[in-house]
C-alpha positions in Angstrom: -86.6 -30.9 4.1 -83.7 -29.1 2.3 -80.1 -30.1 3.4 -77.7 -27.2 4.2 -74.9 -26.9 1.7 -71.4 -27.1 3.0 -68.7 -24.9 1.4 -65.1 -26.2 1.4 -62.7 -23.2 1.8 -59.5 -25.1 2.4 -58.5 -25.2 -1.3 -59.1 -21.5 -2.0 -57.2 -20.5 1.2 -54.1 -22.6 0.2 -54.2 -21.0 -3.3 -54.3 -17.5 -1.8 -51.3 -18.3 0.5 -49.3 -19.6 -2.3 -50.0 -16.5 -4.4 -49.1 -14.2 -1.5 -45.9 -16.1 -0.8 -44.9 -16.1 -4.4 -45.5 -12.4 -4.8 -43.4 -11.6 -1.7 -40.5 -13.5 -3.1 -41.0 -11.8 -6.5 -41.0 -8.4 -4.8 -37.9 -9.3 -2.8 -36.1 -10.4 -5.9 -36.9 -7.2 -7.7 -36.4 -4.6 -4.9 -33.8 -6.6 -2.9 -33.9 -8.1 0.5 -31.0 -8.8 2.8 -27.5 -8.5 1.3 -26.4 -12.1 0.5 -22.7 -11.0 1.2 -23.6 -9.7 4.6 -25.7 -12.8 5.4 -22.7 -15.0 4.4 -20.3 -13.1 6.7 -19.2 -15.1 9.8 -20.3 -13.7 13.1 -17.6 -15.4 15.2 -13.8 -14.9 15.4 -11.9 -14.8 12.1 -8.3 -16.1 11.3 -6.5 -13.5 9.3 -5.2 -15.2 6.0 -1.7 -14.7 4.6 -2.2 -12.0 2.0 1.5 -11.4 1.2 2.5 -11.9 -2.5 -1.1 -11.8 -3.5 -2.7 -9.2 -5.7 -4.7 -6.4 -4.2 -7.9 -7.6 -5.9 -7.5 -11.2 -4.5 -6.9 -9.7 -1.1 -10.1 -7.7 -1.3 -12.1 -10.8 -2.3 -10.6 -12.9 0.6 -11.2 -10.3 3.3 -14.7 -9.5 2.1 -15.6 -13.2 2.2 -14.3 -13.3 5.8 -16.2 -10.2 6.9 -13.1 -8.0 7.7 -12.2 -4.7 6.2 -9.1 -4.1 4.1 -7.0 -0.9 4.2 -4.3 -0.6 1.5 -1.4 1.8 1.0 1.4 1.9 -1.6 5.1 2.9 -1.0 6.0 6.4 -0.2 2.9 8.6 0.3 0.9 6.9 -2.5 -2.3 5.0 -1.7 -3.5 4.7 -5.3 -3.3 1.5 -7.3 -4.1 2.1 -11.0 -4.7 -1.6 -11.6 -5.6 -3.8 -8.6 -4.5 -6.9 -10.6 -1.1 -5.3 -11.0 -0.5 -4.4 -7.3 1.2 -7.0 -5.0 1.1 -7.0 -1.2 4.4 -7.2 0.6 3.5 -6.3 4.2 0.4 -6.7 6.4 -0.9 -6.1 9.9 -2.0 -8.0 11.9 0.2 -11.0 11.1 -1.3 -14.0 9.3 -3.1 -16.4 11.6 -4.1 -13.7 14.1 -7.6 -14.1 15.4 -9.8 -11.0 15.0 -13.5 -10.1 15.2 -15.7 -9.8 12.2 -15.5 -6.2 10.9 -11.9 -5.7 12.1 -9.4 -3.9 9.8 -6.5 -5.6 8.1 -3.9 -3.1 6.8 -1.6 -4.0 3.9 1.2 -2.3 1.9 1.5 -2.9 -1.8 3.8 -2.3 -4.7 3.2 -2.4 -8.4 4.8 -5.2 -10.4 7.2 -2.7 -11.9 8.3 -1.5 -8.4 8.5 -5.1 -7.2 10.9 -5.9 -10.1 13.0 -2.8 -9.3 13.5 -3.9 -5.7 14.4 -7.5 -6.7 17.1 -6.0 -9.0 18.3 -3.6 -6.4 18.4 -5.6 -3.1 21.3 -3.3 -1.9 21.6 0.4 -2.0 23.6 1.5 -5.1 26.4 4.0 -4.8 25.2 7.2 -6.5 27.7 9.6 -4.9 29.3 11.5 -7.8 26.4 10.9 -10.2 24.6 13.8 -11.9 21.1 14.6 -10.6 19.7 13.4 -14.0 21.4 10.1 -13.8 20.3 9.5 -10.2 16.7 10.5 -11.1 16.8 7.9 -13.9 17.8 5.2 -11.5 15.2 5.9 -8.9 12.4 6.9 -11.3 10.3 3.8 -10.6 10.4 4.4 -6.8 10.6 8.2 -6.9 7.9 8.5 -4.2 10.4 7.1 -1.7 13.2 9.6 -2.6 13.9 12.8 -0.7 16.5 15.1 -2.2 17.9 18.4 -1.1 20.2 20.9 -2.9 23.4 22.4 -1.5 25.8 24.9 -3.0 29.3 23.5 -3.1 32.6 24.5 -4.6 33.5 20.8 -4.9 31.2 20.7 -7.9 32.3 22.1 -11.2 30.7 25.4 -12.2 27.4 24.9 -13.9 27.2 21.2 -12.9 25.2 19.2 -10.3 26.5 16.1 -8.5 25.2 13.8 -5.7 27.3 14.7 -2.7 25.7 12.3 -0.1 23.2 9.5 0.2 21.3 7.4 2.7 21.3 4.4 3.1 25.0 3.8 2.6 26.1 2.0 -0.5 25.8 -1.7 -0.2 23.4 -1.6 2.7 20.3 -3.9 2.3 17.4 -1.9 0.7 14.0 -2.7 2.1 10.8 -2.2 0.0 9.5 1.3 0.5 12.5 2.4 2.5 13.1 6.1 2.4 16.1 7.2 0.3 17.8 10.6 0.9 20.1 12.4 -1.5 22.0 15.7 -1.3 22.6 17.3 -4.7 25.5 19.7 -4.9 25.6 22.5 -7.4 27.9 25.4 -8.3 26.9 28.6 -9.9 30.4 30.1 -9.4 29.2 32.5 -6.7 29.9 30.6 -3.5 33.0 30.5 -1.3 31.8 27.5 0.8 33.4 24.1 0.6 30.3 22.1 1.0 32.3 19.1 2.3 30.2 16.2 3.5 31.6 13.3 5.7 32.3 10.3 3.5 29.4 11.1 1.2 26.7 9.5 3.3 24.0 10.6 5.7 23.7 7.5 7.8 23.9 7.4 11.6 27.2 5.9 12.6 25.7 3.1 14.8 22.1 2.8 13.4 20.6 4.7 16.4 19.0 8.1 15.9 20.6 10.8 13.7 24.2 11.2 12.9 26.1 14.3 14.1 26.0 15.5 10.6 22.3 15.0 10.0 21.2 16.5 13.4 22.3 20.0 12.2 21.1 19.8 8.6 17.5 20.5 7.6 17.6 18.1 4.6 18.0 15.1 7.0 
């Protein structure tokens, strides 16, 4: 009597499973699966690191690793950094050590190294009253995005000339990074009878609260 032949299918099944598993990993590696950066992001609370005095590119790398978004702006109205390794953060919100959720936004303000060097050199507001407009422009060229200037006809100025008549902040006052600077440029074409007098050559409020009596009635303030 013939004996029934038994077929062992365990081996072929294991081989097929290994082939299918290997192919799926190959397909995932070629076409991509889950984003490793997203998988690495923490799901719980995040402590905001101190990003001050770091470059913009380093700050982006740190916040990306922590799973929070970074919003960056320069001084004045500029939000463009030509070289992220050259831009340094000087202010941030929220403060370092604050606990936020993953995906929260951290806002920073940055300056270029050239702007940083300018503010280190000019920690106090220079006295530019009496300077020509060209000379004042030369001084503030690096931080020109923070400067607002207005023109005013004045007989105090020699005919055909232009002179800085008033400024804010006052000379000698501490100058913060990104602080707005205001100048009034006087000119004289020889056709005005006005005096153009300005009180003490400055536009600052007398007590640091609100606008001065002078500024409250002038459009350039």
